[in-house]
N, C-alpha and C positions, 0 to 999 in steps of 0.2 A: 281308384280310390286310395287315399292315404291311410295306412294303418298306424294309429296312434294309441299307445298304451302306457300306463304307468306301472312299472314292476318294482316291487321291493324284493330284491334277489335274496332268497332265504337259503342258507347253507344247510343242506340236509346231509344225512349220513350217506345216502346213495350217491349224491352228486360228489361228495368228498371222495368217496371210493373211486368213482369213475375218473375224476380229474387227477387223483393221485396216480392211478394206473397209467394215465396218458401224459404225465407231467413232463417226461423227457422225450417228447416227440422229436426235438431237435437232434438229440443223439441218434435216434433211429434214422433220421434223414441223413446224417453224416455216414452212418453205417451203410445206407443204401448207395451213397455216392462212392463207397469203396468197393462195390461189387464189380466183377470183371466186365459186365456189359455197359458200364458207364464210360462215356467217351470224353477224353480230355485232349488238349494240346500236349505234345511231347514235353514241353515246358509248361507246367501247370499254372505258372504265373501269367500266361498269355491268354488272350481272349479268342474263343471260338467264333466263327469257323476258320478264319484266316490264319490265326496263330502268329500274327505279325506284331501286334501291339499288346501293351500291358493291360491286364484287367483294370478298369477304372478304380482308382484308389491306390494303385501301385505305380512305382517308377523304378527305373534302373539306377542303382547306385554307381558311383564313380568306378569306371573300368569293368562294370558287370555286364554280362550278356543276358542275365535273367532279371526279372523285375523283383528285386530283393528288398525293397523298402517301401514304406508308405509315403504318399505325397504329404507335404507339410500340413495341410489342413486336417487330414485324417489322423496323422500322428499327433497333432496338438489336441484334438478332441478326445482321442483315446487316452492320452496321458491325463487330461483333466478329469475324465470320468474315473479312471483307475485311481487317481489320487483321492478323489472323493470316497470311493469304495473303501480304500485302505483306512481313511480317516474314520469312516463310520463303522466298519466291520473288522478292521485289522486284516489278518490273513485267514479268517475263519471260513470264507466261501470256497466251494469246490473249484478246482482248476477250470472246469468247463463253464463256470459262471463267474469268472474273475472280474467282469464288468457289471455284475448284478446289483445295481444301485437301488432298484425298487422291487418290491415283492409282487411282481406282476404275473407270477405263475400260480398264484393262489386261485382257488375256484371262483371267488367273487369277481375276479378280473378276467378269468378265462371265459366267463359267460359271454363277453363281447365277441370272442373268437368263434365260439360255437354258434352264436346267432348269425354273425356275418358269414361264416363259413357255409352255413346252410343256405343263406341267401345267394351266395356265389354259386352254389351247386345247382340252383334253379335256372341258370342261364348259360349259354355257350360262351366260353372265354377263350380267346386266342392268345392275347398278350396281356399280362397283368403286372402291375408294379405294386409293391408293398413298401410303404414309406414308414421308416422308424419301426421295424418289426420287433426290435428287442430280441429276446430269446424265443419268441413265439411267432414265427413266420405264418402268415394266414393260410398259405397253401397246405400246411399240415392239418388244417381243419376243414378243408374242402373235400367233398366226396371223391373217392378215387376214380369214379366214372368220368370225371373231368380230365381231358387230355389236352393240356394247354401247350402251345408252341413255345412260349417264353414266360418265365417267372423271374422278374427283376426284384431283388430285395435290396433296398437302400438302407443300410444300417452300419454305422461306423464301427461298432463294437464286434461285428462278426468277421470271421476270416474270409478272404476273397475266394470265390469259386466261379469257374466257368466250366460247366459239365453238361453233357447230353445224356439223359436217362430215359430208357423206354417207359412208356406210359403203362400203368397197371391194367388199364382197360383195353389197351391195344398195343402190344409190345412191338409192333412194326412201326409205330410212331414214337417220336422222341420229344421230350420237354427240355429246353435249354434253361438250366438254372444259372442265374447270374446273381451272385451275392457280391454286392459292391460296398466296400468299407468307406463310404463317402457321405458327406452331408447332402441334403436336398439342393442346396444352392450350387454345389459342385455338379450334381446330376444335371441341372439345367444347362450347364456348359457343355456336357458331353452327350446329351439325350439324342442328338441326331446321328450318333455313331452306332446306336444299338436299336433293336426293334421298338417301335412306338406303341405303348399300351393303349388299349381301349377300355381297360378296367383299372381303376385307380383306388387303392385301399390305403387309408390312413387311420389306424387305430391308436388311440391315445394322442391324437393330433394336438400339437402345441404350436400356435402361431408365433410364439416368441423364439423358440429354439428350432422349430421345424418350418414347414411351409405355411405361409399365411394365405388368406383367402384369395388374394390376387394371383399368387403362384398356382394355387389349385385350379383356378378358373381360366388361366391363360397359358399354362405350360403345355397342355395337351390339346391336339387338334380334335375338334368335334367330328363325329359323335363319340362320346365316352360316358362311362358310368362312374360316379364317385361314391365310394363307401367310406363314410367318415364317422369317427367316434371320438368324443372329447368330453372333458369335464366342463359342465355348462356354467359353473360359477367362477371359473378361473378367469381373471380379469382380461388376460391377453386374448382370450378366445371369444370376446364379444362379437367380432365380425362373423364367426362361425354361426352364432345364434341367428344371424340375419340371412343365412343361406337356407332358404325355404322353397327353392324352385320357382321363384316368382319372376325371374328375368326372362328375356326373350329366348325361346328354345329350351327352357329349363322345365323339368318336371320332378317334383318331390314324390317318390313312389313308396317310401318307407320312412317311418320315424318312430323311435321308441325311446322313452325317457325311463331311466331306472336309477335306483339308489344302491350302490355297492354296500354290502354288509360288512362295513369296517368302521373304525373310529371316525366320527364326523369331522370332515375337513372340507376345504374348497374343492377337493377332488372326488368327493363322495357322490354328488349328484352328476349324472352323466347322460349323454344323448347319443343315439345312433341314428344316422340318416343315410338314405340312398337317393342320390339326385342324378337324373339323366340329363345330359347336355347334348342337344341336337343342332 
C-alpha cells in the first residue's frame, strides 16, 4: 500500500531544541573521521582501497605526486557558489559553512532528512549514494544500527574523503565513506570505478542543476530503491511529478506531501517519494 499524507510541518519548541542540538552533525562526522581507527591511504587525496588513483573530483597539478587540485568542473561550480554566497552574505558565514547558500539546516527543512533517514533504517542497505547532500548528508540521519559497506556522497561543496570507519553496530565491519566533490554528470562518467549503489537518495532534487528523471532512472542497474524529495511547484521538476511507480518493474511504496513552515515560495510545497525499481 502507498502511504499518502498531507503534513503542514509545524515548528514546535521541542523540535527546535532537538534540531538545534543536532544541527552540526557534519562536524561530528568529521571528528569521527579523525579517530585513530579510521583508515586512509597514506596519501589522503587517493582513493581506497588501491590508493593508486585520485579521489574523483581531484587531480594532480603540474609536477605533483599528490592530487592537489580540483578538476575543472568542480573548481568552476565551487567558485560560482562561493561568489554567490559572498554576494548574498559577505563574510558573515562560519568557515565550516563557507558555501552555505541556502538555510537548509533549519528544522523545517531537516524534517526531510529525519523522515527519509527513518525510512532508510527500515531496510538493509549495502551501498548508498547521496546526491546533492549539501551540509546534511543523509547517512547522519540513518539509525546507527545500519552498517553500510559504502556511502557515496556526491556534493561539490564538500571536501574530498576516502576513509574506512568501523560500524557503530559492529566494529569488526567497516563503512567506506566516499565524499566526492563532483557534479552528478561527472559521477556518471566515473560510476563504474567505485561500488554501484542499490540505494539512491536525492533530497532537494533539482532536475535543472542536478540529475533529471532520465538520469535517475537509467544511471543505476536494477534492482535499486530511489528516495527522492523535491519542491513540487518548481517548474523544472515537472518530470519528477510524473514519477509514480507506474512503469514496468516500478513500485511507489511511499509518498508524502508537506508544506515547509517558511515564507511562501515555489519551494514551499514539497514531496517525498520512495520508488522501487526491479
